[in-house]
N, C-alpha and C positions, 0 to 999 in steps of 0.2 A: 137731525142729530139725536133728539130724544127718542124717536122711534127706533133708531139703530141701537141705542143703548138698551132699550127695553127688549129688543129682539135678541141681542147678545146675552143678556141676563137670563131670558127664558130658555134659550137654547143651551146655555151652559148649565142651567139647573137640570135640564133633562139629560145632558151628557154625563155630568159628574155626580148627580144625585144629591147635591148639597141642599141644605135648608135655606129658606129665604133670609133669615137673620145671619146665617153664616156667610152667604154671598155678599150681602150688603156691607158686611164688616171687613171685607178684603181690601187691603191697601196695595199700592203698586209694589211696595217692597216685599209683599207676601208672595209674589210670583217667582218661582224657581224653575227657569226654563231647562236647566241642566239636570234636574232630578228625575230619576226613573228613566223610562223609555221615551216619553213624550213631554215630560215636565209635570210639575205639581204646584199647588198653591196652598198656603196655610190658612186655616179657618179656625175660629173659636167655636168648637163643637159643643154640643149639649152634654153636660155631665150626667153620669148615671146616678139615679136615686138622690137627686138634689145636691150633688157635690159641686155644682157650679160649672162654669165654662171649662172645657177641656180642649186645648189646642190639638189639632190633628192635621194630617196632610190630605188634601182632596186631589183627585186625579183629573188631569186635563184630557187624557186620551188623545189620539191623533186628530180627530175632528175638532176637539176643543182647543188644542194648541194652535191650529190654523186660524180658528175663529178669534182667539185672543190676540194673536199676532196681528191680524187685520185691524182689530179694535185699537190696539196700541199704536200702530203705524199710521192709520188713516183717519181715526175718529177721535181718540182720546184727547188729542191736542186742541180740538175745537172748543173744549170747555174752558171757562175763564181762569181756572186755577193753574197751578204749576204742575205739569205732568211729569216733570223730572224729580219731584219730591217723593222719596220713598214712602213718606207718611200720608201722601195724598190718596184719597179713596180710588179704588179701581173703577167704580161706577159712581161718579159724582152727581149731585143734584144740579139742575140748571139754575136753581135759586141761590143767590148769594146774599147774605145779610147786608143791609145798608151800611152798617158800621165797617164791614170788611171791604165792600166795594168802594167806599169813600177813600180808602187808603190808596187806591189805584196802583197796587203792587200785586205780584203773583204770590198767592198764599195757598196752602192746602184747602181744598174745597170741602163741602159737606157731603157726606155719603147719602145716597138714596136710602130712604127708610123702607123697611119691609112692607109697611102699609101702602106706600106709594107703588112699590113693585107689584103687590097683590092687585091693586086697583088697575094698573096698566094691563096685567094679564086678563083680568075680568073683562075689561073693555074690548080687548083683542078677541077674546072668546066669543063675546056677543056679536061682534062684527063679522068674524070669519069662520067660526065653527058651525057646520050645518048637520053634523051627525048626532048620535044620541048624547054625546058629551058636549055640553055647551057652556058649562061653568068652568073656566080654566083658572087654576090657581097653582102656586108653587108646589104645594104638597102633592097635588095630582101628578105633576111632572116628576117629582121624586119617586112616587110609587111606580110611575111608568118606567123610569130608569131602572129600578130594581127588577120589575117584571120582564122587561125586554132583554136586559143583560142576562138574566137567569135563563130565559128561553133560548138565547144565543149560545149558551154553553158555560156561563160562569157558574162556579159552584156556590153553594149556600154560604160557605165561609168567605169567599171572595166578594159576594154581594154585601155581606155583613160588614166587611172591611171598607168597601166603597162608601157605604152609607154612614159609617162611623157608629154602628150600634154596639152596645156593650154585651147584649145577649142575642143569641141566634133566634130565640123565640120571637123577639121583636121583628126580626127580619122576615121570618116565616109569615107573619101577619101581613106583610107587604106583598106577598106572592099569592094571594087568594085567587087571583084571576089568571095565574100563569098556566099555560098549556104544556104539560110535561110530556116528553117523548123519550122513554127509557132506552129504546133501541138506538135512536140517534145520539143520545148522550153517551151510551156505551161505546159506540164507534168513535166518537170524538175523544173520549177518555183513552181508548186504546191507541189512537193516533198520537196523543200527547205523550203517552208512556213510551212509545217507540222513539219519539224525538228525544225525550229526556234520557233514555237509555243509550242513545247513540254515542255520546261521549264516553260513557263507561265501557261500552263494547269496544270502541277503538282503543281505549287504554289497555283493556285486557288483551286485545289482539297484539298490541305492541309487546306486551310482556310475553305472550306466547311465542312471538317470533324470536325472542332471545332464548327461550327454552328450546325451541326447535333446533338451534345450532348444536345442541348437545345430544340430540336424539339419534339412535341407531338408524341406519338407512331403511330398515323394514317398517319403521313407524312414521316415516316422513309423509307417505301418502295420506294417512289418516289425519295427520297434523295439518297438512295443507287444506284438506277438505273442511276441517273445523274452522280454520282461519278464514276461509272463503265465506262460509256461512255467517260468521260474525260480522265481517266487513259488509256483506250484502244487507244484513238486517239493519246496520247503522245508517244506511242511506235510503231506506224505504220511505216513500212519501207518506205524509200523515193522512 
């Protein structure tokens, strides 16, 4: 049970790029399965320039949604607190204070602390990592999330939004080891542009079809050719 909790926390840190303190503070009520494409969860982010905690949305993404769904359905209920309480921590500690356990009633548990999470990752790294990186910690997973998503095609602004940074210069410092490929990025951007313009092209084509009803016969051949080109461009693969 504890090992599965630590695994989900580590994996979710890498997927969503959240900080250790942010993840440990998430409650069950902070999960919003319906938000966005795959769901989001609320965290108390780090405020800019000492302004204090700043609530923000963190992203589950497809893999994180499946992982959290498994956690809630198959594992979370094994802990002694009440998993139906929206104020209960998403990742509870296995330790319950004696005064609380003596009540013998289901109450919100105590969240895992960031130090406990860091220690669990450090032990896992020492046991299982055999490469050049052997010291595993939450901030390393956060850096990896930024680097790998950037290399897979996320823009700098999107990575900044995922990490909850106030300034893009902070995000850039996370990407020191990123391997940029301008040609691949250019092709991906062109593909996204075609997809985004598809709706606009179809709308324009519909408008053109109405105009075509009023054109003289000698212009209809050119009009049909233009309409065909626009419809073909709107369905090109990315």
